C-alpha positions, 0 to 999 in steps of 0.5 A: 493597224488592224488586229487579226484574229487567228482564233476561231473561237475568239472570232466567233465570239466577237461576230456574235456581239450584238453591241459593244463588249469589253475585250479582257486579258485572261488575268481580267486586265481590260485591253479595250472595247469591241464595237462590232460593224454595222450589220443588216438590222443593226445600223448603229451596233455601238448603242447595242439596239436593233433598228427594230428596237429604235423604231419601236421607241421612237414610235412609242406613245408613252415615251417622254422626250426631253429637249437639249435645253431640258438636258442641259438644265437638268445637268446644271442642277446636278453639277450645282447639287454635287 
C-alpha cells in the first residue's frame, strides 16, 4: 500500500534524492530506506550514480575489474581468516 506524503517540504526533500536515503523519525529512529524512482539520466537510482558516471567508470582505462571467480575466492579467503 502506498504511503501518501501530504507535507510539501518532505515531498520536495524526497524528490531531490539522487540515491538511497534513510528515512528517520524526529527521535532518530530508522523508519526505512527511500529509493527514488528512475528518472532521465539515472537508470539505477538505488546505487546513487548517474548514467554518465556509470559510463565514465566503464570506459576508464585504469579501472581494475574482477571476475566473479576472483571475488568469490577473495570472499572465501576473508571467511577463512575471520
